C-alpha positions as CSV (number, residue, x, y, z in Angstrom):
1,M,-1.4,-10.1,9.8
2,A,-4.1,-10.4,12.4
3,I,-6.1,-7.2,13.0
4,Q,-7.5,-6.6,16.4
5,E,-10.7,-5.0,15.3
6,H,-11.6,-3.6,18.7
7,L,-8.6,-1.3,18.4
8,W,-9.7,0.1,15.0
9,E,-12.6,2.4,14.0
10,F,-13.9,1.8,10.5
11,P,-13.9,3.5,8.1
12,H,-10.2,4.2,8.9
13,A,-8.1,6.7,7.0
14,M,-4.4,5.8,6.9
15,Q,-1.2,6.0,5.0
16,L,0.6,2.9,3.7
17,K,4.3,3.2,3.1
18,I,5.7,0.8,0.6
19,M,9.3,0.5,-0.5
20,G,11.1,-1.4,-3.2
21,A,13.9,-1.3,-5.8
22,A,13.8,1.7,-8.1
23,D,14.2,-0.5,-11.2
24,A,11.2,-2.8,-10.3
25,P,7.7,-2.2,-11.7
26,L,6.5,-1.4,-8.2
27,E,4.2,1.4,-9.1
28,E,2.2,-0.7,-11.5
29,A,2.0,-3.5,-8.9
30,L,0.8,-1.1,-6.2
31,I,-1.9,0.4,-8.5
32,E,-3.2,-3.1,-9.3
33,I,-3.2,-4.3,-5.7
34,L,-4.8,-1.2,-4.3
35,S,-7.4,-0.8,-7.1
36,T,-8.4,-4.4,-6.6
37,H,-9.1,-3.9,-2.9
38,L,-10.3,-0.3,-2.7
39,D,-13.3,0.9,-4.8
40,D,-12.3,4.6,-4.5
41,F,-8.5,4.3,-5.1
42,E,-7.2,6.6,-7.8
43,A,-3.4,6.5,-8.2
44,T,-3.0,10.2,-9.3
45,A,-4.8,11.4,-6.2
46,H,-3.8,8.8,-3.6
47,L,-0.3,7.7,-4.4
48,T,3.0,9.7,-4.1
49,C,6.6,8.6,-4.8
50,K,9.9,9.5,-3.4
51,P,13.3,8.1,-4.5
52,S,16.0,7.3,-2.1
53,S,19.1,9.6,-1.9
54,K,21.2,7.2,-4.0
55,G,18.3,6.4,-6.4
56,T,18.5,2.7,-5.6
57,F,15.1,2.4,-3.9
58,V,11.8,4.2,-4.1
59,S,9.2,4.8,-1.4
60,Y,5.5,5.1,-2.2
61,T,2.9,6.6,0.2
62,A,-0.7,5.6,-0.4
63,Q,-3.5,7.6,1.2
64,V,-6.3,5.1,1.7
65,V,-9.5,4.6,3.6
66,M,-10.0,1.1,5.0
67,R,-13.7,0.0,5.3
68,H,-13.3,-3.2,7.3
69,R,-10.8,-5.6,8.9
70,D,-10.9,-8.1,6.0
71,Q,-9.9,-5.3,3.6
72,V,-6.9,-4.4,5.7
73,E,-5.7,-8.0,6.0
74,A,-6.2,-8.6,2.2
75,I,-4.2,-5.6,1.2
76,Y,-1.3,-6.4,3.5
77,K,-1.3,-10.0,2.4
78,A,-1.2,-8.9,-1.3
79,L,1.6,-6.4,-0.6
80,N,3.6,-9.0,1.3
81,E,3.2,-11.5,-1.5
82,C,4.3,-9.1,-4.2
83,P,7.9,-9.8,-5.3
84,H,8.5,-6.1,-6.0
85,V,7.7,-4.9,-2.4
86,K,10.7,-5.0,-0.1
87,M,9.0,-3.4,3.0
88,T,5.6,-2.2,4.0
89,I,4.9,0.1,7.0
């Protein structure tokens, strides 16, 4: 993912939407990825979960503040490489 930095203002508050299978260890993977790349990430305060209507999938919303372009790119790269993540918005 190439970020066009001139379109962003940093620091940049945003929501990440991450979806995956309900039976996968997605929450643990997200906490590890986001804690690695964000100094101020705290799962209990910044991460919420919502199951799908049939309970097959789960959607997480992470409230984050990105500090620079490289951080955005690193987080999306790590999320895309995670086998438990099916989709990131």
